[in-house]
N, C-alpha and C positions, 0 to 999 in steps of 0.2 A: 504493500500500500504506500502511495506517495502522498505526503502532506499537501503538496501543491495540487494534486488531483482532488483530494477530499475538500480542499478549501474552495475549489471552483464549483459554482452551481450553474450548469448550462441551462439555457432556456431563453433568457431575455436577450434580444439582439444588442441592446445598449451595453449589457454586461459583457457580451462577447467582444464588442468593439473595445471596451475598456481593457480587457485582458490582452487584446492584440497590441495595445499600446504600452503594456507594462512588461518589462523584462522578466522572463520566467525565473523564479528563484528555486534552486534545488532544495530538497527537503533537509539535507545535511546542513545547509546554510541557516535555515530556520532553527534547527536544533542547536547549532553552535551559538547563535545569537541569544537564544533563550537560556542556554547554560551560562553564558557570560553575564546575562542580566541577573541570573540567580546568584552568581558570585558577587556582583556589585551589591545586590540587596543583602546578602549574607554578611558582607563586610560592613554594611551600614547599620543593619539591625542586629544588635548584640543579643544573642540568645544561645541556648544550648543547641548543639547539632541535632539533638533528638526532635526538636520542634520541626525543623525542615524535613527530617527523615519521616516523621509522622505524616506531614503534609504530602510528601512524595508517595507514601504508601496509599494515602487516601485517593490521590489522583490516579494511581495505578489501578486501584479497584474500579474507579469510575471509568477508566479506559476499557477495562475488561467487560464491564456491564454494558457499555455502548458497543454492541457487536457490529452494527451496520456502519460502514464508513460514512462519516458526516462531518460537518463543521464542529460539532460538539466533541467528537472523538479526536479531531485534530487539535482542538483547544486543550483537551485533557492531556494529550501527549506533550504538548508544549509546556503546559503548567507543570507536568511531571519533571521535565528537564530543568525548569526554573528552580524547583524545590531541590533537586539533586545538586545543582550548582551552589545553592545557598548552604546545603549541608557540607559539601566538599570544602568550601573555603573556611567554614567554621571549624571543621576537623583539623585543617591545616594550620589555622590560626589559634589553636587552643593555647592558653597561657603557659609560658615556660615553667619548668619545675622550680627554678630559682633556689635549688638546694645548695649550690655553692655559695650563694649570697647569704644563706641562713647561717653559715659557719665562718664566714670571713667578711672583711670590709673592703671597700673600694681602695685600691692602691696597695693591698697586702701582697706579700710574696708567698706563693704556694707551689707545691710540687703536684703536678697532675699527670695522669696517664690516660692513654686512649689510642684511637686509630685515626690516622690521616685519611680524610675523606675526599680531598680534592688534589689535583696536580698543583705543585708549588710553582710560584712565579717569582721573578726577581725584579725588584724596583731599584733603579739607580738614581742617585741625586742628579737633578737636572742642572742646567747652567744658571738657573735663576738664583740671585743672591738674596732673595726675600726671606727664605726659610732656612736659616743657618743651622737650626737644630735637627734638620732632616739628616738621617744617617747616609753614608756614602753608598751602602748596599743594604737591602732589606728583602728577606725572603718572606713570602706571604702564602698561607694555606689555611684550610679549615680542618678542624679536628673534632672527632666525636669523643667526648670525655666519658670515662667510666669510673675513675677513682681520683681522689685528691687527698693529699696530706695537708691538713689545715692547722696543725699545731701538735701539742703533746698532752696526753692525759695526766691524771694525778699520779699514776705510777711511772711517768716518764716515757712511756711508749708513744710512738707516733699515733696521732688521732686521724684515722682514715675514714672517709665517707665515700659512699658509692653514688655515682651520678649517672644521669642520662641526658646530657646536654651537648649542645654544639657551640664551639668557640672558633673565632677567627684569630689566627696567630700572626703577629708581626715579629720577625726574628732578625736582629741586626747581623748582617753578614750574608754570605752566599752559602746556603746549606742545601741546595737543591739535590745534590747527589747522595746525601745521607738521609733524605726524607722523600719518600715516594707514596703514592696513593695506595692505601691498604697497609702501610707499615704500622707496627705497634711501637709507640714511643712513649717516653716520659720526659718531662721538662720542668725546669724551675722558671717560673714566670711571675710577672706582676699582673694581677687581675684588675680589670677595669670594666665598669658599666657606663655607657655614654649617658650624659645628662640630656634632658629635653632641650629643645631650641631655646636660645637665650635672647634672640633678636627677631623683630618682625621680618618675615620673608626668608628666614634662615632655613637651610636644609635640615630636615628632621632625621638625623643619622640614627638616633635611637629607634625611631619608627621604622626606618629602612631595615635595620637589623632584625626587628621583631617580625616584619613581613617576610624576611629571608630566613626565619626560624633559627637565627643566631642568638644565643643567650648571653654571651660575654666576649670580651676581647682580652687576649693574653699578649703581653709584651715580654720578649726574651732578649736579653742583652748580648748574648754571644752564642755561637753554635756549640760551644763546649757545654752549655747548659742543657743540651738535648742528648738523650740516650735512646738508641734504636734497639728494641728488643726482638725484632723480627729475625727468624732463622734464615740462613742463607739458602736461597733456592734459585736455580737457574731458570725456572719457569714461572717466576712471579710476574703476573701481568703489569702490576704497578711499577715494578722496577724496570721491566722492559720498556714501558712507555716513557719512563723518566730518562732512560739512556737514549732512546730514540729522539726524544725532545731535545736533549742536550746535544746530540749529534747535529740536529737541524739548526740549533742555536749557534753551534760552532761554525757550521757551514756559512751562515749569514755573517757572523762576526769576522771571520777570516777572509771573506771574499767580497765584502761590500765596503765601499768607501766610508770613512768615519763620519763625514759630514751628513750622510743620509742613512747611517746605520739605524738610527732610531726609527725612521720612517719605514725601513725595510722590516724591522722586527714587529712593528705595529701592523703592517699590511699582511705579513706572511704568518706570524705566530700570535698575533693579538697582544703583544707586549707593549701596550701604549705607555707603560710606566717609564720606558726609556726615552720617551719623546720630550725634547725640550719644550718649555712652555711657549716660547715665541713661535715655534713652528706649528704647534697645535692651534694657537690662536689665529695664525695665518690661514689654516685650513677651515677654521670656523668662519672667519670673516669672508672668505671667498666662496662659501657655500659648498665646499667639497669635503666636508668632514667625513662623509660616508665612504670616501675612498680609503680612509685610514682604518675604519672599524671593519673587522672581518664580518661579513654579512652575506645575504643571499647573492649580492653582486659577485663577491669573490668565489663563493661556492658554485655559482652558475658558470663563471669563467673557467674554474677548474674542471667542472663536469664537461663543458664544451671542449676544453683542451684534451681531456682524456678520451672522449668519444671520437673526436677527429683523429687522435693518434691511433686508436684501435682500428678505425676504419681504414687507415693507411696501410695497416698490416693485415687487412682482410679478416678481422675477427668478426664472427657472426653477431647480429644485433643483440640477441639475448645474452650472449657472453659479454658483450661490451657493457650492457646495462648492469649486469651483476658485478663485473670488475670495477666499473666506475663507482658503484655504491660502496664496495669494500674499500677501495682506495680513499674515498671520501671519508669513511669512518676512521681510517688510519690518520688522515690529515686532521680530523677533528680531535684525535688524541694528541697530536702535535700542538694544537692550540689550547690544550687543557680543557677540552669539552666545554668551551664557552657557550653560554645560552644562545647567542645569535647563530653560532655555527651549528649547534644541535637542532635549532629550528629549521635551518636550511637542509641539513641532512635528513631530518624527518620528512620534510616536503619532498626531497628526492626519493626517499624510501617509499612513500605513498605512490609517487609517480611510477617508480620502477615496478612495484607490486601490481599496479593496474595494467602496465604494459605486459608483464609476464603472464598475467591472467587473462589478457585480451579483453579487458573491461573498458567500456567507453568512459572517458574522463573529461570533465569540463574544468576550466581554470577555477571557477567559483567553488566547485566541489572539492578540488585539491586544496584550496586555501582553507575552506571550512573544516575539512577532515584533519588537516595539520593543526589548525587552531584548537579543535576539540580535543585532540590527543594531548597537546601541550597543556591545555587548561586542566584536564583531568589529572595529569602528572604534577603540574605546578600551578595551582589556581591563582597565585599571586602575580603571575605573568600578566594578568589583566591590568595591573597597575604599573607595569614596566614600560617606560617610554620607548626603549629600544625595540621591544617586541611590537608595539603599536606601529612604529615607523617601518619596521620590516614588512608587516602584513599590509599596511596601507600602500607601500610602494608596489608590492606584488599585485594588489588589487587594482591599482591604477594601471599597471601594464596590461592586465587582463581586460580592463575596461576599454582601453583604446585599441587593443589587438595589435596586429603587425602592420596595419595600414594597407593601402591598395597593393595588389599583386600585379605582376607583369602579365599581360594578356598572352595566351598561348598562341593565338593566331596573329600576333603582331608582325607586320611585314618586315622582311630583312632589309636594312638600309643598303642602298646601292652606291650612292656617291659619298664623297668625303664630307660634304656639308650635312647630309642626312645623318651620317655616323656621329658627327660632332653634336648635332641637335639632339639625337637620341641619347648620347652620353650625358649632355647637360640635363635632359629631361629626367633620366634615371637618377643622376646625382641629386637634382632638386627634389625628386620624389623621396629619395632616401633621407635627405636632410629634413624634409617636412615630416616624414614618419618618425624620425628621432625626436623632432621638436614636439610632435603630438604626445609622444611618450613622456618627454621631459615636462611638458605643461601639465599633463595628467598627474605625474608624481608631485610636482610643485603644488597643484591644487589640493591634494589630499594630505601632504606632509607639512607645508609651510605654516599653517595656523598652529599646529602642535609644536613645531620647532620654535615659533615666535613666542608662544605662551611659556614653554618650558625653559628654553635657552635664551630667550630675549634677544634674538638676532634675526634680521631679515637680510638676505643676500640676493638681490635681483641680478647681480652680475653672474651668479651661479648658473642662470639660464643659458648664458653664452659659453662660459668656460667649461661647463660640464659636457657640452656637445663635443668639445675638442679633447678634453682630458679622459673621458670614459673610454673611447677607443684606444687612446694612448696607454691608459692604465691596463686595459686588457692585454696588450702586447707586453707591457712591463711585468705584469703578474706572471705571464707565461715564462718569461726568463727567470723570474723569482722562483717559480716552482722547479724549473730546471736546475737552478743553483742548489736548492735543497736536495733534490733527488740525486744529483751527481755528488754533492758534498757528503751525503750519507753513504752512498754505494762506493764511489771512487773519489775521495777528496781532492786528488791532484787535478782531476778533470773539471773541478768546479770553478777554476780561475776564469775561464773564458765566459761562461754565462754570467758569472758574478760581475765581471767587468762591464758587460753590456747592460746588466741589470742596474749597476751603479750609475752608468751614464744616463739611462732613461729616468731613473729616480731624480737625478740632479736636474734634468729637464723639467720633470713634473714639479719638483719643489721650487725651482726658479719661476715657473709660470704662476704657481699659486702665490708666491711671495709678491710678485709684481701686481697680480690682481688684487691681493689684500691691501696693497698700498693705495689703491684707487679710493679717493675720498668719497665718491658717490656710489661705490660698489657695494657697500653694506651699511647697515645702521642698527643700533641697539635700541630696543623698545622696552617700555615699562610694562607692568602687569596689565593684562586684559581683564575686562569684567568677567565675573564668574559664569555668566550666562552664555558667553560667546561660543565656547567649544561645543556644548550640546546643541545650540541653535545652528551653528555652522554645519556640523556633521549630519544633523538631522535633515537640513535642506539639501546637502550634497547627496545624501542617500536617496532622496526623492528625485534629484536630477539624474542619478545613475539608473534608478529603477525605471523611470518613465522614458520611453523612447522618443516620442514626439508629442506635439500638442501645445495648446496655449498654456496649460498648467505647468509644463516643463519650463517654458520661457519665463513664466511668472516666478517660479522657484529660483531660476538663475538670477533674476533681478533682485529677489529677496536675499539671495546669497551674497551678492556684491554689496547690497545695502547693509547687511549685518556687519561686514568688514568696515564700511565707512562709518557706521554708527559707533562701533567699538573704538575706532580711532579718534573720532571727533567729539565724543561725549566728554565733558569736563570731568576731571578727577574728583572723586568723592572725598579725597583725603586732604584737601586744602583746608588749613586751619582758619578759624574766624578771628584769630589773634596772632600770637607768636607761639611756636612750638619748638622746643629744644630737646633733642633726644641724645643722651649719652649712651653710646653703644657698648656692649660687652665685647672687647677684643683682646681679652687676656691682659697681660701687663703692657698696656699701651694706652692710646688716647684717640678717640674719634667722637666728635659731637656734631650733629646735624641740626642746623637752625632753619626752620621753615616759616615763611612769612605769608600773610594773607593774600598777597598779590601773586603767589606761586613761585616767588624767588627762593633759592636754596643756597645756604652758606654751609661750608664744611670747615670745622675748626679742628685741625690736626687729623692725621689719618695714618696710623701705624701701630705696630705691635712688636714686642721684643722677640726677635728671631722668627716671626711668623707674619711678615708683611703681606704675603699672597693671601693668607687666610683672612687677614683684616680687610684687604681689598674686596674679597668675595662677600664678606659680611656687609660692608658698606654698599656694594653694588645691589645686593639682594634687598637691603632695606630701602634704598632709593627707588628701585623698581616697584617694590610693594606699595610705596607711597604715590606712584604714578609719575615719577620724575625721570627725565632723560637728559638733563643737563645740570651742571653745578655752576651757579653764577659767580661764586667766589670761594676760594680756598685760602684759609689763613693757617700758616704753619708757625707755631710758636717758637721753635728753636730747632737746632740741627742734631737732635738725638734721634736715632733710627726709629725708635718706637713711637715717634710723632710724625714721621713722613714717609716711611718705607712702603706704604700702600699707594702713594699718590701716582707713581709712574704707571701702575696698572690701570688706575682709574682714568688716566688720560686717554687710554686706548678705547674706552667704552662710553665716555661722557664728553659732551661739549663743555669746556671750562671757559668761563668768561675772563677771569683774572686770578692771579695768585699773589697773595701778600706774604712777603718774606722780611725777615730782619736783615739788617746790614751785615751782622755776623754770619748769617746763613750764606749770603751771597759771596762773602769773602772767604768762606771755609775752604780748606785745601783737602778735606776728606773726600773719599771716592763717592760716597752716597750723595752729598749735596752737589758736587760737581756734575755728576751724572744727571741729576734731576734738573739742574739749571740748563744743562745742554739740551735735554729733552724739551723743556719749555721753549727754548729758543727755536728748536727744530719745528715745533708745532705752532710757532708764532703766537704763543699765549702771553699776553702782557704780564709783566712782573711789577708790582708796586712795592717799593722799599718803604717799610713802615717807619714812622717817626713817633716820638713821644707825643701823646695827646692828639693823635689823628682821629678825626670824627667823621662819621657819615650816617645819614638818616635814610631809612628805607621802609616804606609802608607803615609808618608810625613807630618804628623801632629806632631808638637812638643808640648807636654803637660807638664805642670809644676804645682806642688801643693805647695802652700804657707800656712804656719800656724804660727801664732804668739806664742811666748813663754810667756804665761800669768801666773798670780799668781793662787794659788789654790782657791781663792775667786772669780775668774772670772766666768762669766756666760757661758752657752753653746754657746750663740751667739758670744761672744768675742773670743772663741776658735775655731770658725768655720773654716773649710778648704776652701781655695780659689783655684779654678782651672783656670789656664790661658792656652788658646789654641792658637796656631799660625800655619797658613797654607797659603802658597802663599804670604807671607809678610803681611798678615792681622792678627789681634789679636782680640780674644773674651775672655771676663772675666766673670766667674761665681763665685761670692763671697759669696754665701750662705747668712747667716744673719750677716755677719761681722759688728761689731760696737764697740764702746767704747775702752777699753784697747787694744783689738786685732787690731782694725783699726789704732790706734796710732802707734803700734809696726811695722806694715807692711807698713806704709806710705812710707818709703824709698825704699821698694821693688816693689812698684807699678809703672808701666810705662804706657805711653799713649796707649789707646786701640781704636779700631775702633767701637766695639760694646760691651756694658756692660749690663748684667742683673742686675737691681737695687738691691742692698743689702737690706735685710729684707723687701722685698715686697713694696719698695718705702717709707719706714718709714723716717721721718724727722731726727731722731736720727742717722740713719746709712748713709744717703746721705748728708754728711757734705761738706762744701766748700773745706776743705783740700783734701778729697777723690776725689771730682769732679775735682779739679785742677790737681791731680796726674794722673787720668785715662783719662780725657778730651775726652770722646767718641763723635762720630758723631751721634750714635743712642743708645737709651736706651730702654730696655724692662722691664716692671714691671709685675711680675707674681701675679697679684691680680686685684681687681677692685677699688683700692685706688686712684680714680680720684681726690680726694680732695687735693692730694699732687702735682697736676700739677703745680700750681703757684710756690711752693717751688723748685721743680725739674728744671723747666725752668729757675729759678733764679740762682741756683748754677752751673748747667751745661751750661756754657756760649757758648760753641761751638756746642751745641746740635742742630741737624737738625730735628730729629723726635723722639717722645716718643711714644712707643707702650704699650697699656694696654691689657693684655690677656682677661679681662672681655669684652672688645669691639672687639678686633681683633681676638679673639680665639687663636688658635695655631699660633705662630710667627716663621717662618722658615728662618734661615740664610744660604745662599748658597755661599760658598767660592770656587773660581775656582783656578786652578794651576797658571794662569797668574796674579793673584792678584785682579781680578775683583770680585765683590760680589753683591748680591741682597738680599732683605728682603721681604718675602711674608707673607701676612695676610690670614688666612683661611676664616675669615669673613670680608673681606675688605669692608669698608663703613658702617658696622653695629655699632649702638650705643646702649649699654645696658641701660635699664630704671631702673635697680635695684641699 
């Protein structure tokens, strides 16, 4: 029985006409959609899996009772799959045992034992200078824990607890050859449980781990802390895969030019951790990031390469299909069985099985079958952006098809002119066919990319047309490099050299395209209604073949994009809003005005500038901002400016205010930033003492002490005083020592003060506290040890906020002088 047949009720001519204008949807597509809908409902409606299972049983009985095929029976079947989807996701998302957490605390060192459950990968420190605490080498893998030693009992014996949890392990150093999938190991590690998001728009890492069924994170300081208890076996599949993967790794490292080695490892083995940040951002900006991520494109190229190779040596079609599938599985093991690769392999497996069984297959049926199997195996893939992009791209290609085919009875050209015209015609038709495919992919993926990654790359429409064919040839030489490097390493030099040259060409093209000013733009958050409305309308456009309704849906589709872009942001304050973000030991405060202007006061974090930049980016995008009108950098300490350079790549910046000491600094960081500002033609304003400017009712005043040449950067720190509605807010940077003494007479009572130098005792002196006398104090760090000192010197203090606990702290000033202070993580207490 087909659901599409039972859903149709023949008889009325109008209904027959309607069905002729609607694309026929295979039954498996309806089942896949209903199962996915059930997963979404199950993830939203928190209940026991038994509730959905009971409902599924009830609909199963209803389906059996309704024996005659009808609309009711079709509806019962679809409701059955909705209930099964809800039950599946709730079974997968059952709360973790948290048994390890019951016996230890966050940051404790424990000895755990268990089984390695994934292929290990190596992360190398990139060329970025922003994150200095990042180890030079780090091995990453997942581990199924079964035991842990969490202390000693009263008799002095080790206290051992039994576990059934999954942990992700970060091990400093390269330990890939001593750790393989399936190995029984024990290790000494520091255990950690991620905290909830601390800032608006921040990525929920704890939620991602929970959806991935990962219970904890283990940090191991050295490979010597790991003991492998597995017995030596020549036929260990995990060990065999590890050695094969290492051979492929060595083939790439030894035969590919160093400047493109990171790209080669990303394209062939999925090791994007080796990719320098600058190169990755170039691929994102040029709209060609999909070329780096191993996906259906790469697997399709590999399959085509293998099938053509087998046909050249006259291998029968059935044998070619089976061999291609087996070799694709081996290649999947080289990539560490990444989810994107496994999705492509599963798609190929469904296709091969259909071909071997001589069963008719439609593109929609293949896509739906693959999606159903993946969702049954891992229901959380429904919330995976990479999975959505993969399936949407394949759906777009099946939607537009292959374009017009050459007519069989086309006359043979006789003259040279006819041959040239025919060649031009065929080339034009091929280009138009590729453009139809590209436009279809852009139509289904661009909104999701814009919402999730905040980037639009119209230049990608042009560059992908050139780079995708070039990448196909490049990948073929890459596959040859790995194959020859594993079988006969000496012979890998030639394909490796050609592969390097083509990668250099690809990288150079991407870099030049990324430098085009109008080639890409970064966009803020879209309204929450946008994606459901857009894809609902797009589904209608795809389903309807012709007619006035289809044209109306296309107009509505384009209108939804325009409305989402033109609607004013709902986050514009009706006064002044100042948010002190949690960036670790660092400083970043965003001031938003009622006219939509944005000021950023400091932007950096100690040894984690890239993370601080990502925090600021996500916050600004969540507020609807795509530009920064002014950046004020208080002084030349890295934890106050090392995020600015990355922000310049993604936001239009109107002006940067610097101190004279910053501009004259000979340190690498300030010199590099000033050079970048000059390259981007961003104006620099050298601050002077008592510099004033008024914007949207906010009176801003910059103070700076006249200090000696021996004074430190902290002592020469710029101090920003803001006044609105009769209320005052002071952001003093790291002011202390000689500078603090000089400015003592210029300081006036404030309502709210951001503690100088992150709450340090040396900066929060009794004289400073007496001069500013705030009601509320905000400390941009986790320096809770200073609580006693701060409460002692600030006698009129009503509340002290620490960003480590409160997360982002937002000050809301109203025109009538009232104000409020909001904590993003109200009531949370950090254990670190």
